[in-house]
C-alpha positions in Angstrom: 125.7 100.9 117.2 126.6 97.3 117.1 129.7 96.3 119.0 131.3 93.0 119.6 133.6 93.0 122.6 133.6 96.8 122.5 134.5 97.0 118.8 132.2 98.8 116.3 130.9 96.8 113.3 131.1 98.7 110.1 129.2 98.8 106.8 131.6 100.4 104.3 130.8 102.9 101.7 132.6 102.4 98.4 134.7 105.5 98.9 136.0 104.2 102.2 137.3 101.1 100.5 138.9 103.1 97.7 140.6 105.4 100.3 141.8 102.4 102.2 143.3 100.9 99.0 145.0 104.3 98.2 146.6 104.3 101.6 144.8 107.4 102.9 146.2 107.8 106.5 142.7 108.9 107.6 141.5 105.4 107.0 144.5 103.6 108.7 142.5 103.1 111.9 140.1 100.9 109.9 142.7 98.7 108.3 141.9 95.7 110.4 138.2 96.2 110.5 135.9 93.6 108.9 134.4 94.8 105.7 130.7 94.5 104.8 129.4 95.8 101.5 126.7 95.1 98.9 127.1 93.9 95.3 126.5 97.5 94.3 129.6 98.6 96.2 131.6 95.7 94.7 130.7 96.9 91.2 131.8 100.5 92.1 135.1 99.2 93.6 135.8 97.1 90.6 135.1 100.0 88.3 137.4 102.2 90.3 140.2 99.5 90.2 139.8 99.2 86.4 140.3 103.0 86.1 142.9 103.6 88.7 145.7 101.1 88.6 147.3 102.7 91.7 144.7 100.8 93.7 146.2 97.5 92.6 145.2 94.5 90.5 141.5 94.9 89.6 140.9 91.1 89.6 142.6 90.6 93.0 140.6 93.5 94.4 137.4 92.1 93.1 138.1 88.6 94.5 139.0 90.0 97.9 136.0 92.2 98.3 133.5 89.8 96.7 134.0 87.8 100.0 132.5 90.8 101.9 129.2 91.1 100.0 126.0 90.6 101.9 122.6 89.8 100.3 120.1 92.6 100.4 116.6 91.4 101.2 113.7 92.8 99.1 112.3 94.8 102.1 115.6 96.4 102.8 115.9 97.4 99.1 112.4 98.9 99.1 113.1 100.8 102.3 116.3 102.1 100.8 114.6 103.4 97.7 111.9 105.1 99.9 114.7 106.6 102.0 116.3 108.0 98.8 113.0 109.5 97.7 112.4 111.0 101.2 115.9 112.6 100.9 115.6 113.6 97.3 117.0 117.1 97.9 120.3 115.6 99.1 120.8 113.7 95.8 122.0 110.5 97.5 123.1 107.5 95.4 121.2 104.3 95.3 124.2 102.4 96.5 124.7 104.7 99.5 121.0 104.5 100.4 121.0 100.7 100.2 124.2 100.5 102.4 122.8 103.0 104.9 119.5 101.3 105.4 121.2 97.9 105.6 123.6 99.3 108.2 120.6 100.7 110.2 118.7 97.4 110.1 121.8 95.5 111.3 122.8 98.1 113.9 126.1 98.7 112.1 128.1 101.9 111.8 127.9 103.3 108.2 131.4 104.4 107.3 131.2 107.1 104.7 132.7 110.4 103.5 129.6 112.0 101.9 128.7 115.1 103.9 125.0 114.5 103.3 125.2 111.6 105.7 127.3 113.3 108.3 124.5 114.1 110.8 122.5 110.9 110.3 122.1 108.2 112.9 124.8 105.4 113.0 127.2 107.2 110.7 130.9 107.6 111.1 132.3 110.3 108.8 135.8 110.0 107.5 137.6 112.2 105.0 
């Protein structure tokens, strides 16, 4: 797992961002961590903010997290889709597969709640 000065570098699943915005105490230890997401996560975050005003102002949330979006190279995208196919029985989302493969390629910790990822390499599971 990638570390800078002993600190883990995270790739955030959408649910992790939502729980952080909701103030879930299980995510308080990640409050000051740098956020890395894809455009797909950003779309899910914005959707959630539009449907759950407890999260805050959807436009402000979009603006804040749009600064955290990384570009996904074609090869990473293709590898993620192959990964999803190889794990078809787990019914993983496209967004999660793309994030997971990106995290692996960049030696980042994939912060996620989905139990299907719990035993995978470079994953930190949080409820």
